[in-house]
C-alpha positions in Angstrom: 0.0 0.0 0.0 2.7 2.5 1.0 4.7 3.6 -2.0 7.3 6.3 -2.7 8.3 6.9 -6.3 11.2 9.2 -7.1 11.7 10.8 -10.5 13.7 13.6 -12.1 17.2 12.2 -12.0 19.6 12.2 -14.9 22.9 13.3 -16.3 23.8 17.0 -15.8 27.0 19.0 -16.1 28.8 20.5 -13.1 27.0 23.8 -12.2 23.7 22.6 -13.6 20.4 21.9 -11.9 17.9 19.2 -11.4 14.6 18.9 -9.7 13.7 15.6 -8.1 10.2 14.6 -7.1 8.8 11.9 -4.9 5.2 10.9 -5.3 3.8 9.3 -2.2 0.7 7.1 -1.7 -0.8 4.8 0.8 -0.5 7.0 3.9 -1.6 10.4 5.2 1.2 12.3 3.5 0.4 15.7 5.1 0.9 14.2 8.6 4.4 12.9 8.0 7.9 14.4 7.8 9.8 13.5 4.7 13.5 13.3 3.8 15.9 13.0 0.9 18.9 10.7 1.2 21.6 9.8 -1.2 24.0 6.9 -1.7 27.1 7.0 -3.8 28.9 3.8 -4.9 30.9 2.3 -2.0 29.5 4.8 0.5 26.7 4.6 3.1 23.4 6.3 2.6 23.5 9.9 3.9 20.9 12.4 4.8 20.6 15.3 2.3 17.5 17.2 3.5 14.4 16.9 5.6 11.1 18.7 5.8 8.4 18.8 8.5 4.9 17.6 7.7 3.6 21.1 7.0 6.7 22.3 5.3 7.5 24.9 7.8 10.8 23.5 9.0 13.7 22.2 6.9 17.1 20.8 7.5 20.1 20.3 5.2 23.4 18.5 5.2 26.3 21.0 5.3 27.5 19.8 1.9 24.3 21.0 0.2 23.3 24.1 2.1 22.8 27.0 -0.1 22.5 24.8 -3.2 19.6 22.4 -2.5 16.1 23.2 -1.5 13.5 20.7 -0.2 9.8 21.5 -0.5 6.5 19.7 -0.5 3.1 20.1 -1.9 0.7 18.2 0.4 -2.2 18.7 -2.0 -0.2 16.6 -4.5 1.3 14.2 -2.0 4.7 15.1 -3.4 8.1 16.2 -2.0 10.7 17.9 -4.1 14.4 18.5 -4.1 15.7 21.4 -6.1 19.4 20.9 -6.8 21.4 23.8 -8.1 25.1 24.4 -8.7 25.6 20.6 -8.9 29.1 19.2 -8.3 30.5 15.8 -9.3 30.5 14.8 -5.7 26.7 15.0 -5.7 26.6 12.0 -8.0 24.5 9.3 -6.2 21.3 7.5 -6.1 18.8 9.8 -4.4 16.1 8.3 -2.2 12.9 9.6 -0.8 12.2 8.5 2.8 9.1 8.7 5.0 9.5 9.0 8.7 9.3 5.5 9.9 12.1 4.2 7.6 10.0 3.7 4.5 12.0 4.2 1.3 11.5 4.7 -2.4 13.4 2.9 -5.1 15.7 5.8 -5.8 16.6 7.9 -8.8 20.1 8.2 -10.3 21.8 11.7 -10.4 25.1 11.9 -12.3 27.1 15.1 -12.4 29.8 14.9 -15.1 31.2 16.6 -18.1 
């Protein structure tokens, strides 16, 4: 029943931008905090950004502060991650997570020339 589906990943040049989306279903989305994580090859999954249920509070990893913005549209059951000024070290599979350790399948982001 619970499902998180990420989209929007792809190949982008350094300095470019991408907007990821996570479509949620099967639970009361507007009542639940959401997060974006990422995992690069050979590395553990790391927290990128989080957002409270109503969207009024956000948190970011130091490595992405000032470049990434997390937001949500509770009417659409969707959480977004706007990624600007992308760097090669941002290359990873990006995952949407619901509070309670529920994960999407991930979307690949590759930053390369």
